[in-house]
Backbone of each chain as nested JSON, in Angstrom:
{
  "chains": [
    {"id": "A", "residues": [
      {"number": 1, "name": "MET", "atoms": {"N": [-3.621, -12.927, -13.102], "CA": [-4.202, -12.301, -11.917], "C": [-3.094, -11.665, -11.103]}},
      {"number": 2, "name": "CYS", "atoms": {"N": [-3.313, -10.425, -10.709], "CA": [-2.218, -9.684, -10.112], "C": [-2.485, -9.24, -8.695]}},
      {"number": 3, "name": "GLU", "atoms": {"N": [-3.252, -9.991, -8.0], "CA": [-3.468, -9.717, -6.605], "C": [-2.213, -10.087, -5.809]}},
      {"number": 4, "name": "ALA", "atoms": {"N": [-2.216, -9.732, -4.513], "CA": [-1.032, -9.985, -3.688], "C": [-1.435, -10.655, -2.373]}},
      {"number": 5, "name": "ASN", "atoms": {"N": [-0.504, -11.345, -1.784], "CA": [-0.739, -11.92, -0.461], "C": [-0.254, -10.935, 0.589]}},
      {"number": 6, "name": "VAL", "atoms": {"N": [-1.057, -10.757, 1.63], "CA": [-0.735, -9.775, 2.661], "C": [-0.26, -10.495, 3.922]}},
      {"number": 7, "name": "TYR", "atoms": {"N": [0.887, -10.081, 4.396], "CA": [1.5, -10.681, 5.585], "C": [1.658, -9.638, 6.678]}},
      {"number": 8, "name": "LEU", "atoms": {"N": [1.517, -10.067, 7.913], "CA": [1.845, -9.236, 9.058], "C": [3.225, -9.665, 9.558]}},
      {"number": 9, "name": "VAL", "atoms": {"N": [4.132, -8.696, 9.64], "CA": [5.481, -9.009, 10.104], "C": [5.547, -8.729, 11.599]}},
      {"number": 10, "name": "ARG", "atoms": {"N": [5.704, -9.79, 12.369], "CA": [5.729, -9.654, 13.822], "C": [6.971, -10.372, 14.323]}},
      {"number": 11, "name": "GLU", "atoms": {"N": [7.803, -9.62, 15.009], "CA": [9.076, -10.158, 15.51], "C": [9.856, -10.846, 14.396]}},
      {"number": 12, "name": "GLY", "atoms": {"N": [9.861, -10.211, 13.229], "CA": [10.671, -10.717, 12.128], "C": [10.061, -11.872, 11.35]}},
      {"number": 13, "name": "ARG", "atoms": {"N": [8.882, -12.342, 11.79], "CA": [8.239, -13.46, 11.091], "C": [7.043, -12.968, 10.297]}},
      {"number": 14, "name": "GLU", "atoms": {"N": [6.844, -13.549, 9.128], "CA": [5.736, -13.155, 8.263], "C": [4.554, -14.092, 8.472]}},
      {"number": 15, "name": "GLU", "atoms": {"N": [3.446, -13.516, 8.994], "CA": [2.226, -14.302, 9.184], "C": [1.255, -13.93, 8.071]}},
      {"number": 16, "name": "LEU", "atoms": {"N": [0.789, -14.923, 7.332], "CA": [-0.143, -14.657, 6.242], "C": [-1.488, -14.201, 6.804]}},
      {"number": 17, "name": "LEU", "atoms": {"N": [-1.913, -12.998, 6.412], "CA": [-3.202, -12.478, 6.867], "C": [-4.3, -12.771, 5.86]}},
      {"number": 18, "name": "MET", "atoms": {"N": [-4.002, -12.565, 4.594], "CA": [-5.019, -12.772, 3.562], "C": [-4.347, -13.008, 2.216]}},
      {"number": 19, "name": "GLU", "atoms": {"N": [-4.878, -13.972, 1.492], "CA": [-4.361, -14.265, 0.154], "C": [-5.138, -13.491, -0.892]}},
      {"number": 20, "name": "ALA", "atoms": {"N": [-4.508, -13.256, -2.014], "CA": [-5.192, -12.76, -3.211], "C": [-5.922, -11.442, -2.966]}},
      {"number": 21, "name": "VAL", "atoms": {"N": [-5.244, -10.517, -2.311], "CA": [-5.857, -9.231, -1.974], "C": [-5.888, -8.321, -3.198]}},
      {"number": 22, "name": "ASP", "atoms": {"N": [-7.036, -7.73, -3.402], "CA": [-7.234, -6.764, -4.482], "C": [-7.201, -5.339, -3.934]}},
      {"number": 23, "name": "VAL", "atoms": {"N": [-7.982, -5.109, -2.868], "CA": [-8.153, -3.762, -2.329], "C": [-7.502, -3.642, -0.948]}},
      {"number": 24, "name": "MET", "atoms": {"N": [-6.698, -2.61, -0.763], "CA": [-6.109, -2.29, 0.539], "C": [-6.306, -0.8, 0.752]}},
      {"number": 25, "name": "GLU", "atoms": {"N": [-6.893, -0.433, 1.869], "CA": [-7.335, 0.952, 2.029], "C": [-7.295, 1.354, 3.498]}},
      {"number": 26, "name": "PRO", "atoms": {"N": [-6.596, 2.414, 3.853], "CA": [-6.609, 2.876, 5.242], "C": [-8.007, 3.362, 5.629]}},
      {"number": 27, "name": "ARG", "atoms": {"N": [-8.466, 2.937, 6.803], "CA": [-9.747, 3.418, 7.336], "C": [-9.519, 3.747, 8.796]}},
      {"number": 28, "name": "GLY", "atoms": {"N": [-9.376, 5.047, 9.069], "CA": [-9.01, 5.454, 10.421], "C": [-7.65, 4.863, 10.747]}},
      {"number": 29, "name": "ASP", "atoms": {"N": [-7.566, 4.217, 11.909], "CA": [-6.296, 3.605, 12.307], "C": [-6.09, 2.226, 11.696]}},
      {"number": 30, "name": "LYS", "atoms": {"N": [-7.142, 1.702, 11.086], "CA": [-7.068, 0.343, 10.57], "C": [-6.741, 0.327, 9.08]}},
      {"number": 31, "name": "LEU", "atoms": {"N": [-6.476, -0.866, 8.607], "CA": [-6.241, -1.073, 7.186], "C": [-7.282, -2.097, 6.732]}},
      {"number": 32, "name": "TYR", "atoms": {"N": [-8.074, -1.691, 5.775], "CA": [-9.127, -2.558, 5.24], "C": [-8.56, -3.376, 4.092]}},
      {"number": 33, "name": "LEU", "atoms": {"N": [-8.867, -4.656, 4.083], "CA": [-8.392, -5.553, 3.022], "C": [-9.573, -6.287, 2.409]}},
      {"number": 34, "name": "ARG", "atoms": {"N": [-9.56, -6.44, 1.11], "CA": [-10.579, -7.275, 0.446], "C": [-9.894, -8.09, -0.635]}},
      {"number": 35, "name": "ASN", "atoms": {"N": [-10.245, -9.365, -0.676], "CA": [-9.583, -10.191, -1.679], "C": [-10.528, -10.549, -2.824]}},
      {"number": 36, "name": "ILE", "atoms": {"N": [-10.006, -11.333, -3.763], "CA": [-10.777, -11.624, -4.976], "C": [-11.924, -12.588, -4.699]}},
      {"number": 37, "name": "PHE", "atoms": {"N": [-11.949, -13.188, -3.513], "CA": [-13.048, -14.068, -3.141], "C": [-14.132, -13.314, -2.373]}},
      {"number": 38, "name": "GLY", "atoms": {"N": [-13.938, -12.009, -2.197], "CA": [-14.925, -11.203, -1.478], "C": [-14.727, -11.186, 0.022]}},
      {"number": 39, "name": "GLU", "atoms": {"N": [-13.705, -11.867, 0.507], "CA": [-13.422, -11.818, 1.946], "C": [-12.914, -10.429, 2.31]}},
      {"number": 40, "name": "GLN", "atoms": {"N": [-13.323, -9.945, 3.475], "CA": [-12.924, -8.621, 3.922], "C": [-12.457, -8.69, 5.368]}},
      {"number": 41, "name": "ARG", "atoms": {"N": [-11.511, -7.855, 5.7], "CA": [-11.169, -7.685, 7.113], "C": [-10.475, -6.353, 7.318]}},
      {"number": 42, "name": "GLU", "atoms": {"N": [-10.523, -5.912, 8.569], "CA": [-9.78, -4.715, 8.946], "C": [-8.737, -5.125, 9.968]}},
      {"number": 43, "name": "VAL", "atoms": {"N": [-7.536, -4.659, 9.777], "CA": [-6.466, -5.04, 10.69], "C": [-5.82, -3.794, 11.282]}},
      {"number": 44, "name": "ALA", "atoms": {"N": [-5.373, -3.938, 12.525], "CA": [-4.696, -2.835, 13.215], "C": [-3.227, -2.868, 12.816]}},
      {"number": 45, "name": "ALA", "atoms": {"N": [-2.965, -2.407, 11.632], "CA": [-1.611, -2.483, 11.091], "C": [-1.442, -1.391, 10.055]}},
      {"number": 46, "name": "ARG", "atoms": {"N": [-0.198, -1.187, 9.683], "CA": [0.073, -0.209, 8.629], "C": [1.05, -0.823, 7.627]}},
      {"number": 47, "name": "LEU", "atoms": {"N": [1.091, -0.201, 6.46], "CA": [1.975, -0.691, 5.4], "C": [3.425, -0.621, 5.844]}},
      {"number": 48, "name": "LYS", "atoms": {"N": [4.151, -1.693, 5.6], "CA": [5.595, -1.714, 5.844], "C": [6.325, -1.625, 4.502]}},
      {"number": 49, "name": "THR", "atoms": {"N": [6.013, -2.52, 3.597], "CA": [6.591, -2.455, 2.251], "C": [5.818, -3.392, 1.335]}},
      {"number": 50, "name": "THR", "atoms": {"N": [6.047, -3.24, 0.039], "CA": [5.453, -4.158, -0.926], "C": [6.565, -4.732, -1.805]}},
      {"number": 51, "name": "SER", "atoms": {"N": [6.308, -5.892, -2.346], "CA": [7.09, -6.387, -3.472], "C": [6.066, -6.999, -4.406]}},
      {"number": 52, "name": "LEU", "atoms": {"N": [5.522, -6.131, -5.243], "CA": [4.397, -6.582, -6.066], "C": [4.817, -7.654, -7.067]}},
      {"number": 53, "name": "LEU", "atoms": {"N": [6.067, -7.605, -7.492], "CA": [6.536, -8.652, -8.411], "C": [6.5, -10.012, -7.739]}},
      {"number": 54, "name": "GLN", "atoms": {"N": [6.678, -10.006, -6.421], "CA": [6.583, -11.253, -5.654], "C": [5.183, -11.458, -5.09]}},
      {"number": 55, "name": "HIS", "atoms": {"N": [4.244, -10.593, -5.463], "CA": [2.855, -10.69, -4.988], "C": [2.793, -10.585, -3.469]}},
      {"number": 56, "name": "LYS", "atoms": {"N": [3.637, -9.74, -2.915], "CA": [3.685, -9.646, -1.456], "C": [3.45, -8.223, -0.974]}},
      {"number": 57, "name": "ILE", "atoms": {"N": [2.644, -8.097, 0.055], "CA": [2.491, -6.842, 0.783], "C": [2.766, -7.152, 2.246]}},
      {"number": 58, "name": "LEU", "atoms": {"N": [3.694, -6.426, 2.838], "CA": [4.028, -6.657, 4.244], "C": [3.483, -5.527, 5.091]}},
      {"number": 59, "name": "LEU", "atoms": {"N": [2.835, -5.883, 6.184], "CA": [2.305, -4.909, 7.134], "C": [3.055, -5.045, 8.445]}},
      {"number": 60, "name": "GLU", "atoms": {"N": [2.997, -3.974, 9.249], "CA": [3.527, -4.09, 10.607], "C": [2.427, -3.685, 11.577]}},
      {"number": 61, "name": "PRO", "atoms": {"N": [2.399, -4.321, 12.743], "CA": [1.366, -3.987, 13.72], "C": [1.522, -2.545, 14.175]}},
      {"number": 62, "name": "LEU", "atoms": {"N": [0.422, -1.919, 14.548], "CA": [0.503, -0.588, 15.141], "C": [1.192, -0.727, 16.471]}},
      {"number": 63, "name": "SER", "atoms": {"N": [2.165, 0.145, 16.723], "CA": [2.94, -0.028, 17.947], "C": [2.434, 0.834, 19.087]}},
      {"number": 64, "name": "GLU", "atoms": {"N": [1.589, 1.828, 18.773], "CA": [1.134, 2.729, 19.826], "C": [0.401, 1.948, 20.918]}},
      {"number": 65, "name": "GLY", "atoms": {"N": [0.8, 2.18, 22.129], "CA": [0.13, 1.534, 23.243], "C": [0.562, 0.1, 23.463]}},
      {"number": 66, "name": "GLU", "atoms": {"N": [1.403, -0.411, 22.59], "CA": [1.869, -1.772, 22.776], "C": [3.161, -1.798, 23.576]}},
      {"number": 67, "name": "GLU", "atoms": {"N": [3.355, -2.87, 24.258], "CA": [4.599, -3.036, 24.986], "C": [5.416, -4.137, 24.348]}},
      {"number": 68, "name": "THR", "atoms": {"N": [6.7, -3.992, 24.374], "CA": [7.561, -5.015, 23.76], "C": [7.68, -6.228, 24.677]}}
    ]},
    {"id": "B", "residues": [
      {"number": 1, "name": "MET", "atoms": {"N": [3.723, -10.118, -15.344], "CA": [4.299, -9.104, -14.457], "C": [3.173, -8.445, -13.676]}},
      {"number": 2, "name": "CYS", "atoms": {"N": [3.377, -8.324, -12.384], "CA": [2.263, -7.89, -11.556], "C": [2.538, -6.593, -10.829]}},
      {"number": 3, "name": "GLU", "atoms": {"N": [3.305, -5.755, -11.428], "CA": [3.514, -4.441, -10.872], "C": [2.255, -3.594, -11.075]}},
      {"number": 4, "name": "ALA", "atoms": {"N": [2.254, -2.393, -10.462], "CA": [1.067, -1.532, -10.534], "C": [1.478, -0.115, -10.919]}},
      {"number": 5, "name": "ASN", "atoms": {"N": [0.549, 0.605, -11.476], "CA": [0.781, 2.015, -11.763], "C": [0.289, 2.844, -10.584]}},
      {"number": 6, "name": "VAL", "atoms": {"N": [1.089, 3.826, -10.2], "CA": [0.768, 4.628, -9.023], "C": [0.29, 6.013, -9.466]}},
      {"number": 7, "name": "TYR", "atoms": {"N": [-0.873, 6.39, -8.963], "CA": [-1.488, 7.669, -9.309], "C": [-1.656, 8.522, -8.06]}},
      {"number": 8, "name": "LEU", "atoms": {"N": [-1.525, 9.819, -8.234], "CA": [-1.857, 10.759, -7.177], "C": [-3.23, 11.337, -7.499]}},
      {"number": 9, "name": "VAL", "atoms": {"N": [-4.141, 11.211, -6.542], "CA": [-5.493, 11.729, -6.765], "C": [-5.565, 13.126, -6.178]}},
      {"number": 10, "name": "ARG", "atoms": {"N": [-5.723, 14.111, -7.051], "CA": [-5.761, 15.491, -6.622], "C": [-6.999, 16.121, -7.227]}},
      {"number": 11, "name": "GLU", "atoms": {"N": [-7.843, 16.649, -6.349], "CA": [-9.109, 17.242, -6.786], "C": [-9.887, 16.295, -7.7]}},
      {"number": 12, "name": "GLY", "atoms": {"N": [-9.887, 15.012, -7.309], "CA": [-10.688, 14.038, -8.036], "C": [-10.061, 13.52, -9.321]}},
      {"number": 13, "name": "ARG", "atoms": {"N": [-8.888, 14.059, -9.685], "CA": [-8.241, 13.601, -10.913], "C": [-7.039, 12.731, -10.6]}},
      {"number": 14, "name": "GLU", "atoms": {"N": [-6.833, 11.707, -11.401], "CA": [-5.723, 10.785, -11.187], "C": [-4.536, 11.185, -12.055]}},
      {"number": 15, "name": "GLU", "atoms": {"N": [-3.441, 11.582, -11.39], "CA": [-2.212, 11.931, -12.116], "C": [-1.244, 10.766, -11.98]}},
      {"number": 16, "name": "LEU", "atoms": {"N": [-0.776, 10.251, -13.089], "CA": [0.164, 9.138, -13.053], "C": [1.505, 9.597, -12.484]}},
      {"number": 17, "name": "LEU", "atoms": {"N": [1.927, 8.966, -11.39], "CA": [3.217, 9.31, -10.781], "C": [4.324, 8.392, -11.271]}},
      {"number": 18, "name": "MET", "atoms": {"N": [4.02, 7.11, -11.333], "CA": [5.051, 6.151, -11.741], "C": [4.388, 4.875, -12.251]}},
      {"number": 19, "name": "GLU", "atoms": {"N": [4.914, 4.367, -13.345], "CA": [4.41, 3.123, -13.904], "C": [5.189, 1.945, -13.362]}},
      {"number": 20, "name": "ALA", "atoms": {"N": [4.559, 0.796, -13.369], "CA": [5.239, -0.479, -13.136], "C": [5.976, -0.505, -11.802]}},
      {"number": 21, "name": "VAL", "atoms": {"N": [5.281, -0.059, -10.752], "CA": [5.888, -0.004, -9.421], "C": [5.922, -1.392, -8.782]}},
      {"number": 22, "name": "ASP", "atoms": {"N": [7.07, -1.703, -8.243], "CA": [7.271, -2.962, -7.522], "C": [7.232, -2.719, -6.014]}},
      {"number": 23, "name": "VAL", "atoms": {"N": [8.01, -1.719, -5.561], "CA": [8.177, -1.471, -4.127], "C": [7.528, -0.147, -3.738]}},
      {"number": 24, "name": "MET", "atoms": {"N": [6.711, -0.182, -2.7], "CA": [6.117, 1.026, -2.119], "C": [6.313, 0.922, -0.611]}},
      {"number": 25, "name": "GLU", "atoms": {"N": [6.901, 1.955, -0.023], "CA": [7.335, 1.818, 1.372], "C": [7.283, 3.17, 2.068]}},
      {"number": 26, "name": "PRO", "atoms": {"N": [6.575, 3.296, 3.179], "CA": [6.594, 4.558, 3.923], "C": [7.98, 4.844, 4.478]}},
      {"number": 27, "name": "ARG", "atoms": {"N": [8.435, 6.075, 4.299], "CA": [9.711, 6.512, 4.888], "C": [9.483, 7.873, 5.518]}},
      {"number": 28, "name": "GLY", "atoms": {"N": [9.313, 7.875, 6.83], "CA": [8.954, 9.111, 7.502], "C": [7.59, 9.552, 6.986]}},
      {"number": 29, "name": "ASP", "atoms": {"N": [7.5, 10.806, 6.603], "CA": [6.24, 11.325, 6.083], "C": [6.048, 11.02, 4.602]}},
      {"number": 30, "name": "LYS", "atoms": {"N": [7.091, 10.525, 3.968], "CA": [7.039, 10.303, 2.529], "C": [6.719, 8.85, 2.209]}},
      {"number": 31, "name": "LEU", "atoms": {"N": [6.443, 8.635, 0.946], "CA": [6.225, 7.29, 0.449], "C": [7.27, 7.057, -0.647]}},
      {"number": 32, "name": "TYR", "atoms": {"N": [8.07, 6.037, -0.433], "CA": [9.126, 5.698, -1.387], "C": [8.554, 4.734, -2.426]}},
      {"number": 33, "name": "LEU", "atoms": {"N": [8.862, 5.002, -3.691], "CA": [8.395, 4.144, -4.79], "C": [9.586, 3.701, -5.627]}},
      {"number": 34, "name": "ARG", "atoms": {"N": [9.572, 2.463, -6.043], "CA": [10.603, 1.991, -6.99], "C": [9.922, 1.093, -8.013]}},
      {"number": 35, "name": "ASN", "atoms": {"N": [10.263, 1.311, -9.265], "CA": [9.609, 0.492, -10.29], "C": [10.56, -0.545, -10.878]}},
      {"number": 36, "name": "ILE", "atoms": {"N": [10.045, -1.307, -11.824], "CA": [10.826, -2.434, -12.366], "C": [11.977, -1.96, -13.239]}},
      {"number": 37, "name": "PHE", "atoms": {"N": [11.992, -0.673, -13.587], "CA": [13.098, -0.126, -14.374], "C": [14.179, 0.476, -13.468]}},
      {"number": 38, "name": "GLY", "atoms": {"N": [13.99, 0.383, -12.154], "CA": [14.974, 0.918, -11.222], "C": [14.77, 2.383, -10.903]}},
      {"number": 39, "name": "GLU", "atoms": {"N": [13.747, 3.004, -11.459], "CA": [13.45, 4.396, -11.115], "C": [12.94, 4.463, -9.683]}},
      {"number": 40, "name": "GLN", "atoms": {"N": [13.352, 5.511, -8.973], "CA": [12.939, 5.675, -7.585], "C": [12.461, 7.1, -7.362]}},
      {"number": 41, "name": "ARG", "atoms": {"N": [11.512, 7.249, -6.473], "CA": [11.169, 8.593, -6.026], "C": [10.479, 8.521, -4.679]}},
      {"number": 42, "name": "GLU", "atoms": {"N": [10.51, 9.652, -3.984], "CA": [9.763, 9.775, -2.736], "C": [8.723, 10.854, -2.932]}},
      {"number": 43, "name": "VAL", "atoms": {"N": [7.513, 10.568, -2.522], "CA": [6.439, 11.531, -2.714], "C": [5.786, 11.857, -1.369]}},
      {"number": 44, "name": "ALA", "atoms": {"N": [5.344, 13.099, -1.246], "CA": [4.661, 13.544, -0.031], "C": [3.192, 13.162, -0.156]}},
      {"number": 45, "name": "ALA", "atoms": {"N": [2.934, 11.898, 0.057], "CA": [1.584, 11.384, -0.138], "C": [1.413, 10.139, 0.711]}},
      {"number": 46, "name": "ARG", "atoms": {"N": [0.163, 9.728, 0.824], "CA": [-0.099, 8.485, 1.559], "C": [-1.077, 7.631, 0.752]}},
      {"number": 47, "name": "LEU", "atoms": {"N": [-1.116, 6.366, 1.112], "CA": [-1.988, 5.431, 0.418], "C": [-3.449, 5.836, 0.574]}},
      {"number": 48, "name": "LYS", "atoms": {"N": [-4.164, 5.824, -0.533], "CA": [-5.609, 6.063, -0.496], "C": [-6.321, 4.724, -0.693]}},
      {"number": 49, "name": "THR", "atoms": {"N": [-6.017, 4.025, -1.76], "CA": [-6.584, 2.692, -1.98], "C": [-5.82, 1.987, -3.089]}},
      {"number": 50, "name": "THR", "atoms": {"N": [-6.038, 0.687, -3.195], "CA": [-5.439, -0.065, -4.291], "C": [-6.538, -0.815, -5.036]}},
      {"number": 51, "name": "SER", "atoms": {"N": [-6.288, -1.095, -6.279], "CA": [-7.055, -2.094, -7.002], "C": [-6.025, -2.879, -7.793]}},
      {"number": 52, "name": "LEU", "atoms": {"N": [-5.489, -3.872, -7.119], "CA": [-4.352, -4.579, -7.726], "C": [-4.761, -5.335, -8.983]}},
      {"number": 53, "name": "LEU", "atoms": {"N": [-6.02, -5.776, -9.031], "CA": [-6.475, -6.466, -10.243], "C": [-6.442, -5.527, -11.436]}},
      {"number": 54, "name": "GLN", "atoms": {"N": [-6.629, -4.24, -11.151], "CA": [-6.531, -3.233, -12.212], "C": [-5.129, -2.627, -12.29]}},
      {"number": 55, "name": "HIS", "atoms": {"N": [-4.206, -3.168, -11.517], "CA": [-2.816, -2.677, -11.518], "C": [-2.75, -1.215, -11.099]}},
      {"number": 56, "name": "LYS", "atoms": {"N": [-3.599, -0.842, -10.158], "CA": [-3.646, 0.562, -9.761], "C": [-3.421, 0.743, -8.274]}},
      {"number": 57, "name": "ILE", "atoms": {"N": [-2.618, 1.734, -7.933], "CA": [-2.465, 2.18, -6.556], "C": [-2.744, 3.676, -6.562]}},
      {"number": 58, "name": "LEU", "atoms": {"N": [-3.68, 4.1, -5.725], "CA": [-4.022, 5.518, -5.658], "C": [-3.479, 6.113, -4.371]}},
      {"number": 59, "name": "LEU", "atoms": {"N": [-2.838, 7.262, -4.498], "CA": [-2.31, 7.991, -3.343], "C": [-3.069, 9.298, -3.206]}},
      {"number": 60, "name": "GLU", "atoms": {"N": [-3.024, 9.867, -1.995], "CA": [-3.55, 11.209, -1.827], "C": [-2.463, 12.075, -1.231]}},
      {"number": 61, "name": "PRO", "atoms": {"N": [-2.439, 13.354, -1.617], "CA": [-1.405, 14.251, -1.081], "C": [-1.568, 14.39, 0.421]}},
      {"number": 62, "name": "LEU", "atoms": {"N": [-0.47, 14.624, 1.129], "CA": [-0.559, 14.928, 2.544], "C": [-1.268, 16.26, 2.686]}},
      {"number": 63, "name": "SER", "atoms": {"N": [-2.244, 16.314, 3.585], "CA": [-3.025, 17.543, 3.69], "C": [-2.515, 18.476, 4.771]}},
      {"number": 64, "name": "GLU", "atoms": {"N": [-1.675, 17.957, 5.69], "CA": [-1.208, 18.783, 6.781], "C": [-0.467, 20.016, 6.259]}},
      {"number": 65, "name": "GLY", "atoms": {"N": [-0.85, 21.129, 6.743], "CA": [-0.177, 22.353, 6.344], "C": [-0.63, 22.879, 4.99]}},
      {"number": 66, "name": "GLU", "atoms": {"N": [-1.492, 22.127, 4.327], "CA": [-1.968, 22.591, 3.043], "C": [-3.256, 23.382, 3.201]}},
      {"number": 67, "name": "GLU", "atoms": {"N": [-3.459, 24.276, 2.308], "CA": [-4.711, 25.019, 2.311], "C": [-5.539, 24.608, 1.108]}},
      {"number": 68, "name": "THR", "atoms": {"N": [-6.823, 24.595, 1.293], "CA": [-7.71, 24.188, 0.183], "C": [-7.845, 25.358, -0.815]}}
    ]}
  ]
}
């Protein structure tokens, strides 16, 4: 099985958003995720990088309108 | 091995851009790809969708400035 775990990188820390993701798809400003269990969510984030060999996809939060 | 093949979808057809991709990372307007053989390229495209169970990542060309 070649799905990946999706993490949100916030302040240098990786927070697990969803395990075993099959589908990742931009929808407007959001990123739609669906995993092999049929769970779905949309997150206000964008792709940062992948390491598919490590089964990892890293996202970063949308920064527009956010304050540090 | 859980890498994916990256395709560019143009006019409904899938053109294989790179096999066995490990790393996919936005860099400015481009998308950087690196595969398990160490091949690298940057493409003027953005993520359209993934089906990691099928080892597929689909990209679409950047449309800005393009004419149909």
